[in-house]
C-alpha positions in Angstrom: -15.4 259.6 158.2 -12.1 258.0 156.9 -12.2 254.3 156.3 -9.6 252.4 158.4 -7.1 250.5 156.3 -3.5 249.3 156.3 -1.0 250.8 153.8 2.1 249.2 152.5 4.3 250.9 149.9 4.3 254.2 148.1 4.8 253.0 144.5 2.9 253.9 141.4 1.0 250.6 141.0 -2.1 250.9 143.2 -3.8 247.8 144.6 -6.7 247.4 147.0 -6.5 244.1 148.9 -9.5 242.2 150.2 -9.2 239.5 152.9 -10.8 236.1 153.2 -13.8 235.0 155.4 -11.6 234.1 158.3 -9.0 236.8 158.1 -8.4 240.5 158.4 -5.7 243.0 157.2 -3.6 241.7 160.1 -3.7 238.1 159.0 -1.6 237.9 155.8 1.3 236.1 157.3 4.9 236.9 156.5 4.1 237.9 152.9 3.8 241.5 154.0 7.6 241.5 154.4 8.1 240.5 150.8 5.9 243.0 148.9 7.9 245.7 147.0 7.1 249.0 148.7 8.9 251.1 146.1 7.0 249.8 143.1 3.6 249.2 144.6 1.0 250.9 146.9 -1.1 248.3 148.7 -4.2 249.3 150.7 -5.6 246.5 152.8 -9.3 246.9 153.8 -11.1 245.3 156.7 -14.7 244.6 156.1 -17.4 245.9 158.5 -17.6 243.7 161.5 -13.9 242.6 161.2 -10.5 243.8 162.5 -10.1 247.5 162.9 -13.7 247.9 161.7 -15.2 245.3 164.0 -17.5 247.8 165.6 -18.6 249.5 162.3 -22.3 248.4 161.7 -23.4 247.1 158.4 -25.4 244.7 156.3 -22.4 242.4 156.0 -22.7 241.6 152.3 -20.7 241.9 149.1 -22.4 245.0 147.8 -21.5 246.8 151.0 -17.9 245.7 150.6 -17.9 247.1 147.0 -19.3 250.4 148.3 -16.5 250.6 150.9 -13.8 249.7 148.4 -14.9 252.5 146.0 -15.2 255.0 148.9 -11.7 254.0 150.1 -10.3 254.5 146.6 -11.9 257.9 146.4 -10.3 258.8 149.8 -6.9 257.7 148.5 -7.4 259.7 145.3 -7.1 256.5 143.2 -9.2 257.0 140.0 -8.2 253.5 138.9 -6.5 250.6 140.7 -6.1 246.9 140.7 -7.8 244.4 143.1 -6.4 241.4 145.0 -9.0 239.3 146.7 -8.5 236.2 148.8 -11.2 233.5 148.8 -14.4 235.4 149.7 -12.4 238.5 148.9 -12.1 237.2 145.3 -15.9 237.3 144.9 -16.1 240.7 146.6 -13.5 242.0 144.1 -15.8 240.8 141.3 -18.6 242.7 142.9 -16.5 245.8 142.7 -15.7 245.1 139.1 -19.5 244.8 138.4 -20.1 248.1 140.1 -17.3 250.1 138.5 -15.6 248.2 135.7 -14.0 251.4 134.3 -11.9 251.8 137.5 -10.3 248.4 137.6 -7.0 247.9 135.9 -6.3 244.2 136.8 -7.9 241.6 139.0 -6.1 238.9 141.1 -8.1 236.1 142.7 -6.2 234.2 145.4 -7.8 230.8 146.0 -10.9 232.7 145.0 -14.7 232.0 145.3 -16.1 232.2 141.7 -18.8 234.6 140.6 -21.5 231.9 140.6 -23.2 230.5 143.7 -20.9 228.1 145.6 -22.5 224.7 145.7 -22.6 222.9 149.0 -24.0 219.4 149.8 -25.9 219.0 153.1 -22.9 218.1 155.2 -20.8 221.0 153.8 -23.7 223.4 154.3 -24.0 222.4 157.9 -20.3 222.7 158.5 -20.0 226.2 157.0 -23.3 227.7 158.3 -22.5 226.4 161.8 -19.1 228.0 161.8 -20.4 231.4 163.0 -21.1 230.0 166.4 -19.0 226.8 166.5 -15.2 227.1 166.8 -14.8 223.5 166.0 -16.4 224.0 162.6 -14.1 226.9 161.8 -11.1 224.7 162.7 -12.4 221.8 160.5 -12.8 224.2 157.5 -9.2 225.6 158.0 -7.9 222.0 158.1 -9.9 221.0 155.0 -8.8 223.9 152.8 -5.1 223.4 153.6 -5.3 219.8 152.6 -5.4 218.3 156.1 -1.7 218.9 156.3 -1.2 222.1 158.4 0.3 222.0 161.9 -2.0 221.9 164.9 -0.3 225.1 166.2 -0.9 227.0 163.0 -4.6 225.9 162.9 -5.1 227.0 166.4 -3.6 230.4 165.8 -5.7 230.9 162.7 -8.8 229.9 164.6 -8.0 232.2 167.6 -7.5 235.1 165.2 -10.8 234.5 163.4 -12.8 234.3 166.7 -11.1 237.4 168.2 -11.5 239.8 165.3 -14.8 239.0 163.6 -18.4 239.5 164.9 -20.5 236.3 164.6 -23.3 238.2 162.9 -20.8 239.6 160.3 -19.2 236.2 159.8 -22.7 234.7 159.1 -23.9 237.5 156.9 -20.8 237.5 154.6 -21.1 233.7 154.2 -24.7 233.9 153.0 -23.7 236.7 150.6 -20.6 235.0 149.0 -22.1 231.5 148.9 -25.5 232.5 147.4 -25.0 235.5 145.2 -24.6 235.0 141.4 -22.5 237.6 139.5 -21.6 235.3 136.6 -23.8 236.9 134.0 -22.6 240.3 135.0 -18.9 239.5 134.7 -19.1 237.2 131.6 -17.0 238.6 128.8 -15.3 241.3 130.8 -11.8 241.8 129.3 -10.0 242.9 132.4 -6.7 241.0 132.8 -7.2 238.4 135.5 -4.8 236.1 137.4 -6.2 233.3 139.5 -3.8 231.7 141.9 -4.8 228.3 143.5 -3.0 226.2 146.0 -1.8 222.8 145.1 -3.4 221.3 148.3 -6.6 223.3 148.5 -9.4 220.8 148.7 -12.2 223.4 148.3 -11.3 225.7 145.5 -9.2 223.8 143.0 -7.5 224.6 139.7 -10.3 222.7 137.9 -12.9 224.9 139.6 -11.1 228.0 138.5 -10.8 226.8 134.9 -14.5 225.9 134.8 -15.6 229.2 136.2 -13.1 232.1 136.0 -11.7 231.1 132.6 -15.2 230.5 131.2 -16.3 234.1 132.0 -13.1 236.1 131.6 -11.3 235.9 128.2 -8.1 237.3 129.6 -7.8 235.0 132.6 -4.7 233.0 133.6 -4.9 230.2 136.2 -1.7 229.3 138.0 -1.2 226.7 140.7 1.2 227.5 143.6 3.1 224.4 144.5 3.4 223.4 148.2 0.4 225.5 149.3 -3.2 225.1 150.3 -5.8 227.8 150.7 -3.4 230.3 152.4 -0.3 231.0 150.2 0.5 234.2 152.0 1.2 232.0 155.1 2.3 228.8 153.4 4.5 230.0 150.5 4.8 233.8 150.9 7.8 234.4 148.6 6.2 232.5 145.7 2.9 234.2 146.2 4.4 237.7 146.3 6.4 237.0 143.2 3.4 235.8 141.2 1.3 238.8 142.2 3.9 241.4 141.4 5.0 239.9 138.1 1.4 240.0 137.0 0.9 243.5 138.1 4.1 244.7 136.5 3.3 243.0 133.2 
């Protein structure tokens, strides 16, 4: 059975794109209008329990995402490809790298979760782990990661999308997987070219965090801060984000 996905472009540079914990293939903001369709082929994948695959059953964890990414690449006939992963998708991309390092050309982490377990104090743990059932928790998280500066209307739209397109059990399952799993030993020393993009106003996944984790494990890793953005550069600064991504992939 074919894996549902969204395609943009027909160019020679092949990229599989993995969304964040709150989003889907349909929630990348206006950046989709600024990707170069002649130079790149982007395949955006929804996870099981999300978006176009909301009714696809699964275990809702990172290894399953990796299995689906590799199966999609096989369906597309892509022997090798690059990965772009946003937030939780950044950790999922690293799971793909662990599974099939010979197939990955480049790796981009967008405000990405590192390969190590993501530490949470008691209050943060309650906030995140309550978010599967509590919309107010999801809204508070969105506000936090964008630096408490996003408009009320944008926050409400993002919250409504998250609630409408993800199954609560999938939302909860992926959280446990991305927060607790430890891939750091498996990725340490991997020489794949890596670009980590962080938002200037992201209060959760900062440039310091990226330098202390991603740059520690990947010898060919660059960390760049996107000015004027929080955790969602595709929404907040789409042209700057698209430019950074495609310059790195062309290089």
